[in-house]
N, C-alpha and C positions, 0 to 999 in steps of 0.2 A: 504492498499500498504505500510506500516511500514516493512513487510519482504521483499520488492523489492526495498527498498530506496536506496541501493547502490550496486544494480546489474550492472555488467559491460558485454558490447556484442560489439563484432567486426562486422563491417559494413558490412564485408562480408558474416556474418552467417546471417543477414537480408535480404539480396539479394534473390529475390524469394518467400520469404513467402507471404501468402495471408494478405491482409490489410484489416480492416473496419474502417470508419468514421462514428461517430453516429450511429452506428447501423446498416448502410449499406455498403456491401462488396462492393470494389472498384478495385480490382484488386490486382495484385502479385508486390510486392515491385521491382521496376528497380534503386532506388536511393533515398536518402532522400534529402531535401532542410535545410539548415540551415540559421542564420543571428545570428548578434552579439548582444548580450544583456549584456553591461556592459563589462567585462573581459570575458565574457563565449560566446561559440557560441554553441546557442540551436537550434535542431530541430523542425520547425516549419510547415514542410509540408511533404508529401512522393511525390514521382514520381511512377506510377504505369502502370503497362500493363493492362487497361482495355478492355470493349468489344469494345469501340471506338477508339483504339489507346491507344498510350502515353498520358497521362495526369497528372499534378501537382495539389495536392490537399491540401488546407489548413487542419491543424489538430490543436485540443488543445492537452489538457493532455492526457498521456497515462493510459488507463484501465488496460490494460494486454498485457504482450510479453511471448510468449512461442512459443515451436516449431510448433504449429498447426496454429501461425498466430499474427498478429498485431491488438490490437483493440485502437481507439483513440477517446476521444471525437470530436466535432466538434469545428472548429476554431472560434474564437471570433469576425472574420471580421476586425479587426483593422489592419490598414495599417503597411505594413512590411518596414522595413528599407532594407540597402544592401543583397541580396539574393544569396546564393549559392549553387551549387549542390555538395553535399561532397563527391560522387564517383568520380566526375570531377576533383575535389579540389585534391583527394589523389592518384587515382590506377596510379602506373608508374608514377608520376611526380618525379624530380630529385628536390635536395636540394644540397646546397653547404655547407659543414660542416667546416667554417674558422679554426677550431682548429686543423683538422687532415688534411685539405687538400684534404678530400675525397669528392667525390659526392655521395649521398645518395639518393637512389630510394624509396619514399614510397611505401608501400606496403597495408597497411590498416589503418583503422582509432578505436579508441576506444570509444566507450560510455557508459556513466553512467547513471544508472535511479534514479534521486533524486525528489521524491515526485510528481510522475509523469510526471518529464520533461526528455526529454533525452538530454544529454548536451555532447559535443565533451571534451574528457581531453588528449589524447594521439594520435599520430600517430606511426604507427609501420614502421620502415623504413630497407632496406638492406645496407650495406656499402662495398663495394667490395666482395659482395657475401657472407658477415657473417652477419646473420640476430642480430637486436639489436632494444633496444625500447628506446624513448625519450619522455618525457612529455613535451607537446607544450602548452605554456600558451597562449591565445590570448589576446593581449595588443594592445589598439590603440595608436601607436608610431608615427603613422598618417593615413591617409586614405588609406583602404585596405591593412594595414601591420598587420602582425603577428611577434610575436619576442619570440624565445626560450631563456629563463633568463638565462642560464648557458653553459650546453654542446655545444648546436648548433650554437649560437651565429652568428646569422644572420637572417635576416629579409626577408621576402619573399610576394608576393601579392597573392592576393586570388581570384582574377575574371576569375574563370573557370580552372586556371591552377596554379600551384604552382612554383615560381620562387624566385630566391636568391636575396638578396640583398650583393652585392658581396663586399669583402674588399681584393680587387685583389693585392695590395701591399705586402700581406703576402703570395701569392703562387709562386711555382717556377716549373712551367711547364716542363723546362729542367730538374727538378728533378723526374720525372715521377709521381708527387704527383695527377697532374690533368692532364690528356690527353687533348690537346689543342681542338679536335674536340667535347670533351663534355664540355668544356668551352665556346667555341662558340655557342653550342646549347643554353646552359643556357641565354647567352648573347642576343640570338636572342629572348628571351620569354620578355626581359625588354620593358619599354616604351623607343620611339627613343632617346630623350634626355638622360634618365639615362643610357642608352646602352653606347652612346658616352662617356659619364662621367666616366663610370666604365671601359670601354675601355681604356680611356685616362690614367687611375692609372695604369695600367699593366708597367712592365718593357719591355725593347726594344727586348730583346728575346723572351718573353711570348707573347708579342703584336704581333711580326711579325708570330709567330705559328698559333695564332689564326687567322690572318688575311687571311690567305688562306683558310680559311673555311667561310668567308664573302663573301657576294654576292655585283655585281659590283655597285648597289645603294647604298650601304651602305658604300661602298669605295668611292664612291663621295660624300656622306655625311661627312665622316671622314676627307676628303682633307678640306673643308669648314670649318670645326669645329677645326682641330688640325694642319692645314697647311700644305704646300708643303715640308718644309724642316723636320717636323716631320715624314710624311709621307715617305720621300726618306730617313730616317734615318731606318724605319721599312723596307721598300723594301730592303735597302742595307744589312741587316741581313741575307738575304734570298739567297739561290744558283739564279744563273742567269734564269735557265730556268722558277722556281718559280715566281723570280720578274718579267719576262716579262710575264708571266701567269696572274699575278695580274694586272699588266698594260692594258692588253687587255681590251675593254670595256669602258675604261675612256676615256673623249675626248681629243683629239691630243695636245690641249693647256695644259691640265693638266699633260698628260703624258711629254711634252716638261719641263715644271717646276720640276719635278720630278726628271727627268734625270739631270738637271742643278745642283741639289743639291747633286747626288754621285759623288763619285772619277772618274777620267776620264776613266782609265781603265776598271771599273765596267760599266760606263755608256754606254761606247762604245760596250760592250759584250751585256747588257741587249737590247741597240738600234738595234742591229744586230739582234737578237734573235725574235725582235718584226716585222722587215720589211723584213727579209730575210730567205731563208732555208738555215741552218748551220747543218752539219754532223760531225763536227771534234771536239774532247774534248777541244780545245783551248778556244772555247766558253762558254762551261759549268763547266771548272774546278772552283774551291774554293780554298781559302787559306788553307795552313797546320797551325794550330794552335800551333802546338809542333814541331818545328824544334831545334836538338842540336848538340853540336858536339859530334865526338866518345868518347871524354875524359871526358864528363861529366857524374856525377854519378846519381845513382838510386834514392837517396836523393833530388838531384837539380831537376831531372825529374818529381818527385812527387811534388816539392814545384811551378815548371811552371804550371802543371796540375791544382792545386788548385787556382792558380791567374787567372786562366781562368773564373772562377766563371760559368756563366748559359751556356757558350760554352762546358764547360766540357763535359755533356752530349752526344756532337755529337763529342768527339775524342776518337778514337778507338786503336790507334797507335801513338807512337812517331817516327818521321823520323830521321834518323842518317845522318848528312851530313858533308861534310869537307869545307875546308875553302872556296873554289869556288861553293859551293851548291851541288856538285856532290853527288848522292844517295849512301851511304854506306848499310844500312841497314834500319830495321824496328824493334820497341819492342813494344810488344803490353801492354796493360793496364795490363791484368793478369799477364804476366812477370815482370811487375816491381813490384807488390806486392807481388810475389814471391822470389825476388831476396834480397840481402844484400844492406842495405842502401849505403855502402860505393862502390859497386861496379862499375865499370866504363859501359856504355852503349856498349861498344864494346865488352865487354866480354859475354852479353846476346842478342844482337841483332840478327836478323837473318839478314845473310849478301846475298847481290844479290838477293833481294827479287823480286816477281812478280811487273811490271810495265807497266803503257802506256805510250804512247808518244801522244804528244799535236796534233799531225797530224791524229792519229788514230780516225776512226768514231767511233760515239756511239754504233753500234752494234758489234764493238769488244770488247768492254767494256762489254758488255751484256754477250758476250761467255765466257769473263774471268771470270765473277760473277758465270756464269752456271758451270764453270770447277773447281773454287777453292772457299771456304766458307769464303771468307774474307767479311769484313762489308765495307770497303773502299779500293782503290787503289791508289798509288801514281803516278802521271803524270809528266813526263820529258821532258825537249827536245831535239834537234837533238844532243845537246853535252852531255847528262846524267844529265844534271841539275834539280833540283827540281824546279818545277812549281806551284804544286798546287795536288790536288787529288779530286775524284769522290768517292761517297759513292753507296752503291748498290742500296738502294731505290731512289737514284735520278736518276738512270739510268732507272729503273722502270718508273717513274714518266716521264722522258723524251720520252720516247717510248711511253709511253702510252698517254701524252698530246699533243705532237706533231706527230700526226698520219702520216703525209706527211714523216717527217723524220724518223720515224719508218719504212715505205716502201721503202724509198730509201737507207737506210745505209747499 
């Protein structure tokens, strides 16, 4: 076997090959079973499609491995420790790269044949659609943990699925590094206690975004674990319709406790959406995070934008107002970047912009978004004073989530 002592194989290339153990043909390979041996992950069995169906067969040293099939010695009958199906462990499973903030999808496993023993030495990943490779060393940080020592820098459980040990404080979902839906899916694969612990480490805006994809059962667990004040803080970071949708399904006592910790106006809007049919925009609007006077400069606007931190990703426009908050114009983020730093907003704003009134129905907002390619529209009162805004995707959410409202507006 010296000539094959360092041969390398992909797991995917072995699937479907005929396999024999102890000179007896057992069927075609469906998967390999592996178990830890020190810091290594070794193949100790094969899963085959045989005459009687799918079965797992213990195996010993490999006698030969070539395109015509795999040949193993009989297993030694020794009891196995923790055992995993390698294909279930790898194919299509997600890992989170703390260094780059990207979700990595495992595509294959690399095995090396050393002195008759198949050992897992690497995983192949895709990151954001681009293939790359990271060697993964299996180290016993604790039970069912493997740690990549450098590039990956996260630990993962290996009980039939690969899940990340998150270092959530380093991620900025608002910066589009990790979509909230992906992070919620990864969190869902953790053990309940660890899932809550890692969720608790997220910042407010990130946690609120992830919370939208969690189940009512998990939200109830969260309230018990983090308290109603913290839950209210997360709910308060969301638009009213989304906040109401997250509270649905919770016990009335818990809903009341969360609402008590919200600001008065916000609590009233959420309460109204929970228990009444609403169709006017006054119940769905959110604050405009960037409101400046016409004399403010581009440099000042950019400085204010930067101070928004995680909220900046949700800001599409600067709203220009006068001393009485009358809406004078809007400036897009792209216009800010193209303009001289010393230019006043009055010189670059779009005057008399399209707007909605707080008494307008949500359906009217939908028609406006169908007509114009805006990401958000300002909302004014009867005196044309700016009272808030509504975003395109929020209107889509309202009309989809509140089906009765969508039929009536």
